[in-house]
N, C-alpha and C positions, 0 to 999 in steps of 0.2 A: 504494500500500500504506500502511496506517496503522501507527503505532508505539505499542507499549504498554511500560510500564516493567517489568512482571512477567508471568510466565507459568508455569503448572504444566502439565506434559505430560498430555494427555488421550488417551483411546482413539482419538479422531478424527485424531490426528497421523499423517501419512504419513512425513514426514522433516523434519529441520532441519539447517541448516548455517550456518557463520560467514560474515560479510561485513563489510566496513569501511564505515562511513557516510561522508558527504561530508567530514567532519572527520578521517577516519582512525581513528575509534573503533570497536573491535570490537562487533558486534551480531549478532543471530541471525535468520535467515529461518526462519519457521515455515510449513510447508505442511500444512494439514489437509484433510479430505475436501471441504469446501465453502468454504474461505477460506485466504488467505495474508496474513501480516503480519510486522512486524519487532518484535523484542524488544530493548530497549535494554540488553542484556547479552550477554556472549560465550556461545557454546554450552555450555561446561563449567559456567558459572554457572547456566544454565537447567537443566542436568541435576542439578547439586548442589541447587538450590532444590527441584526436583521430588522428588528422593529424600528430602531433609530434611523435606518436607511430610508424608510418610507415616511419619516417625519413624526414618529411617535416615540414613546419611551416605555420601558418595561413596566414600571410602577403604574403608569397611567393605563396601559393596556390590561394589566392584571386587575386594577380597580374596576375598570369598565366591564371586564369579563365577569367579575364577581357580582357586580350590580345587575347585569343583564341576565346571568344564569341563576342567580340566587344561591350560588355555591361559594364557599370560602376555601374549600380544599380541592386540590387536584382539578383546578379550573382550566378549561381549554383557552387558548390564546390565539387571537388573530395576529399572525406574524406579518402579513402583507394584505391590506385591504384591497389594493389594486389588483393583485393576482388571485385574491380570494383563498389565501393559504391559512388554514387553521390547524394548529398542532395541539395535542393534549398529552399530559404526562401519565405514565402508567402507575405512578405513585407520587408522593409529595415531591414537588419540584426541587426542594433543597436536598433531597436524598441523593447521595453520590451514585447510586445505581439506577436513577431515574432514566427512563427511556421516553423521548418525545416522539410522538407518532403523527404523521400527516394523515388526517382523517379522509382527505380526498383520494388517497391511494388505496384504501382498504376495500377489498372485494368481498371477503368472507371471513368469518371467525368460527372456530370449532374447538370443543374441549379436548384436553389431553392430560390425563392424570392430575387433575386439579389446576392445570395451567390452561392457557389459551394459545391456540395456533392461529396466527394472522396470515391470510393470503392477500398478497398485494397485486396491484394492477399489472405488474410485469411478470406474474407467475411465481414469484419467490415467496418464501414462507419465513416467519419469524415467530418464536415462542416467547411469550411474556409470562412472568410469574404472577398470574392473576386468574381467578376463577372466571369462567365464561360469562355468567350473568352480570357481575359488576363491571367487567370489561366492556360488554356490549352497551351497558348503560353509559359508560364514558364515551364510547363512540357515538351513541345517539345524542348525547348532550353536545359534543363537539360539532356534529353535523347540524343540529338545531341552531347552535350559536352562529356557525358559519352562514347558514341560510338567513338568519335574522339580520346579520350585519350586511349581507348582500342586498336584501330587500330594503333595508333602511338607506343604503347608498343609492338605490334606484329612485327612491321617493323621499327626497329631503323635506324636512318640515319647514314651513314658513310661518311666521307670526304676523297676523293682521290685527290691527287695533279695531275694536268695535266702535264705529262712529257714534253710536247711541250713548256710549259711556263718556264720562268727562275726560277731556284731554289732560295729560300730565302738566302740572304747573312748572314753570321755569324756576330754576334756583336763582336766588338773588344774592 
């Protein structure tokens, strides 16, 4: 596998997870549809860089996701509103073994000895240490959140003052 210094999450991403390099430094394994490589940054930094690239920030995106989904733990995140990329963690995002999965790329999920086998759009498989029912709930939440954001982007809200109501007074 080759190593890159920077990476912005792309629609081809299947999943990413943290790993320690041979010197014990945190880095990120990126698995895309047709290639895998290492980014010389921890997974949270890859997420932060990707979110920042499109004009947002991690804390704001996390707060927005929590408010929209009503969940405070294992919340999906819109990484790129323009490309409609939503990822979700398989466990708490601060956990060093957390895997971030691109919900757009999942084709099917099946149980396997208390774990879940994910089939991706390119025909590859990945096993996560999560029971099938809770994992499917995470996928469903991520997809619902992604669709909600997509629809909101298509129909922006405008505020119109009601002419029957008193106008605001000028400050003096």
